N, C-alpha and C positions, 0 to 999 in steps of 0.2 A: 425302196417302194415294193408292194408285194405283186404279186402275179396278178390279184384279182383288179388292182389299182388301175393295171394296164386294161384290161377287160372294161373297167369303167370308162377309162380313158378312148377306146377305140368307138366303144358304143355311143358314147357324149358325141363323139365325131361325125360317127355316124348318120346321126340321125341329125345334124345341122347340115351335112351334105346332102343325105336326101330330099330335106326339104328346102335347101338353096336350088337344088338339078329340078325337081317338081314344079317350084314357082317358074322357073326357068321355062323350062319345057313345055309348061300347060299355059305361059301368058299370064298367070297367076290365079288361074284356076284351082290347081291343084292347094292351094294355101288358103281358100274362099272358109268361110267359117262351117258353113254346112258340110266339105268336105272333110274339115276337121274334126267335126262332131261326128261325121260316119265311122270315120275312121276309128278316133277314140272309143266306140261304141261296139266296135267289134273285137278288140282288144281284151274285155276281162275273160270270156270264156276259157281261152288258150292260156293268158296271163296266169287265173287261178290252178287250173291244172298244171303248170310250169311249175308254180311256186310249191306244190305238191311234190314235183318230181324230185326238187331241190332238195326238199327236206330229205325226203327217202336216201337220196344221193349222199346226202350230209351224215347221214348214221352208218355209213361203211358196209363190207364185207357186202359189196357189190351191190347195194341197196339201190332200188331203183321202184317205181310203182306204174305198173302196165296197165291197171284197173280203173284208173281216173275215168277216161270218158266211159267207160261201162257203167261205174256207180255212178256217175251225175246222171246218165239215162235212165237206169234203174231205180234211181232217186226220184227224178221226175215223171215218168211209169208209174210207180208205186203210190207217191204221196198223190199224183192228179186224180187216182181211180179212189182212192178215202174220199180226200178231199169234197170230189163230186158225190160220192155218195151221203156225206153230212149237208152240204149247202149247196142251193142252186146258185150258180155263179152271178145270175143275174140279178136275184135279190138279195143276195147278202156277201158282196163281192170283196168287204175287207176282211169280214170272217173266212171266206174259202181263201184268199189271199196269205194270210197269217195261218192259217191251218197247211196249206200247200207248201210255204215255205220253212214253219216248223217240221212240217214230214220229211221234206228232204235233206234238212239239216239231220235230223235223226237218222234216217236211212244210210246217210254219207257216213256219218260217226258210226254207226255200227257196223259198216263195212271197212271202214278203216281200221276197229278195234280188230275185227276178224282177221285183217290183213296182217296187223301188229302180232297178234296171238299164236298165229300159224307159225311167224319166221321168229319171235322171241321165245318162245316157249316148246315148240316143237324143231327147232332149228332149219327151218326148210328154205333154202335156198331163197331170195327176193325175186330175184327175176323169174323162178319157176312159180313161186306161190302167187305172184301177183298175175302172171300168165293165165293161172288155173282159176283164180277168182274173177277173172277178167270175163272167162268163158261160163263160169258160174252165174255172174251178174248178170251178164245178158243172157243167158238161157232164162234166166227167175223174171226178167222183164218180157221176153218171147211169151212164156206161159202166161202171165199177170194181163198183158195187152193182147193176147191171140193172134202176136206177130202184125196189131197194125197200130196204127198212130191214135194216141188218146189225145182225144180237143179238150184242153183247157179253155180254150177261151180266150178274151182280153178284158179281163174287168177291170176298172181304171187303177185300181191300185195295182195290180201286178204290171199293166202297161206302163204305169210310172217308171215302177223298175227299172224296165228292159228298154225303152222310147223315153222316157222324160229327162227333162233338164236339169240343172241345179245352178244357177246363175250361167247359163249357158254353156254348160258341161253335160253330157250324158250320167243320169242317174246310176247308172252301171260302171262306168268308168270311176265316177266318184267312190262307190261302195270298195271296187278294186284297190285304189289308192290307200283307203282306208283299213284296208285289211293288210296291204303290205306295207304299210307304216307300223299296225300294232306288231306283228310278226316279225318285221326288221329290229324291232324294239326289244320285243323278245329274246330273239337271239345274241342280242347284241349287252342286254344289259341283265338278264337273269340267270341265275344255277344253269334252268333247263338248258340255255342254249351253250352256254360253257360243257354242260355235260354229255350234250349232243353233239358238238364238237368234235369233244376228248372222246370219245366212242367211234367215232369214224377217221380219224385220225391215229389214234395208240390205241387199241382195245386193249391191250396188255396193261397199258398203265391204265386205263379207266376202269379194270378190272379189280387190280390194286390198290386203287380210290377207295374202293369200298361203296362205291352207290351203284344202286340196282341199273344196270343197263338194261335187263329187259323191261323193265319198266319205262328208260327211254325209248326203247326202239317201238315200243306198244303206243305211245303218246305221242310219237312221230308221226305213225301211219295213222292213228288215230284223226290226226289234226289235216294229213292229206286226204282222208276220208271225208272230212269237214267241208275242205275244200272243194271237194267234187260236188257234194250236195248243195254248195252256194252256186257253184257251176250251173247246178240244173237248175236253180231257181233263176238263174238269167237268163238261160237258153228257153226256158217254157214262156219267161218276160218276152223274148225278141221273136217268139214264134208261136202261132195259135196252137201246133200240136205238140206233142213229145213223144220222141218215138224210140226204139229200142237201137236202132242204128243210124242214130243224128251222130252226126262229126267223126266219120270212122279214119280222118287222117289226122286227129286233132292228137292223137298220143305219139306219134312222132314228129309231130310240129313240136310238142312240149317237151320234148327230149331236147330237140334241135335246139329250141331257146334256152334250155338250162345248159346243154353244151356252149353256148353263145355268151351265156351269161359267166363263164369259168367256172363252174362248179364243176367239181371233181369228183368221177364215178369212184373211185378209190374211198371217198369220204374226208369227213373234217374241214371243208372247204365250202365255202358259199356266202352269197350276200344277196339278199333280198332286191334290194336297190339295183342290182346289175341283173336280175332276172326280169324287172319292170323292163328298166332301158331295152333289153334285148328282145321282149316280145312288143315293144312300141315298132322298133328298128323293125323287125320281120313284116309287122302290118304296112309300116310307111312305105316299103319295098314293094311289096305286093300289091297296094294301092296304087304304088308308081305306074307298075307294068301293067296293070290292068288299064292305066288312065290314058296312057300312050298309045294301048290297043296290041301288046305283046299276048302270046298266048302263054298259056300255064304251064308248057314244055319250058319255056323263057325262065318262069318264076322258079322250076323245081332246079335247072339248074344255075340260077342265081342264090339260092339257097344252099346248095351245096357248095358253092363257090366260097359263100361266107362261111361256110362250117369248117372247110379246109385253112379258112385262112384265120379263125378263131383258134383252131387247133393248134396251129404255126405260133398265134403269138401268145397261147398258153403252154406249148413245149419248150419255145427256147427264149420266152420271154425278150419278143423283140421289141414290145413298147417301153420295157423299162431300161433296157440297155442303151435305146435312143433316149430318152430322159436322161441319163446318167451321161451320156456322152454330151448333150448340150448344156448341162447344167454348168451355172456359173461358178461352182466351185471348182472342175474340170479344166472350166474356162482359166480363171486364175491360175489353176496350176501348170497348164500349159504355157501362159504368160512368164510365169516363172522362169521355167525352164529356157526360155529364149533369153 
C-alpha cells in the first residue's frame, strides 16, 4: 500500500471524526443543512488553488506555485474592469457574467503560461520565479485598480455561481468537484499525467524518454494559472467587490492542504482526491473551532498540529504499518507460528 493511500485513509477518518464531534458538541446544529452548505461554499476557493499547488509540486525541481492567489486577484480585477467597460451590469447580466468569467480564465491562463515559460525555458527556480510573478501580478492589479476595490456587483448569473444551489449543493462546490474529477482523470488516464509524474519523480529518466519536458512543465503551470483564474471567478461571485489583496492567507493554506494531501515537494507524487479531502478536512476543522467559540490562535495551533501529524504519517508510513500489522494475512501467519 502506497504512502498516498495512507493519507487517503487518515483524511477520510478525520472527516468522519470531525463530523461526529461537531454533531455531538453542537447538539446536531453543526450538521444542519444550512451549516453544511455554508462550509461547502467556502471550500472551492482554497481547493482550486491547492490543486494548482499540487500540480506544480508534482512537476519536480522544487516546483511550487506561490502566485496563485495574486493571479486570482489580478484575474478578477482586470476582467472586472474590462467587463464593466463593455456591459452595464444591470442591463446585460448574462453577457457581463460570461465576459467576466472568460476574462478571468484568459488572464489566469496567460499568467500560468508566463510562469511555465520562465521556469522551463529560462531555468529559473520555481519558488523564486513564482515569488517574483506573485509580486508582479499584485503590482499590476494595484495599478489597474488604483489600489481600490473594484465593484463587480451581483448580477443574477454571477451570483448563482457563488451562492446558488444545485440540488441542495452549492454551485461553486459542484464546479470544484467537477474540475477535480476532470483533472484526476487526466492525471490518471492520459499520457500527460504519466509524463508529469515521471518528470517529477525521475528527471533523468524523463529526459532519456524523449518527450518534451519543457512543454510538460509549461502546460502544468498553465493549468495552475487557469485554476487561479477560476478561483478568481468564484471569489467575485461570492463577494460584491474584487481587490488586489483579497485572501492574503490563502497561499499558506493552499500549501498546507497540498502537504496534508501527501503531495511530495520533491515531485512525482500527488492525487487530486487527497487534495479535495484535505481541503474539506481543513474547512470542517476551522468551522468546528469557530462553532464552539475558540479563537483563531487555536485554529492556527490545530492546523500546525495537523501538518506535523501528516508529515509524520508520510515520513514513517504509520498508517501503512498499522494496516499491514492488522492485515488478515499477517494474522494467519501469526496463528500458524503458534
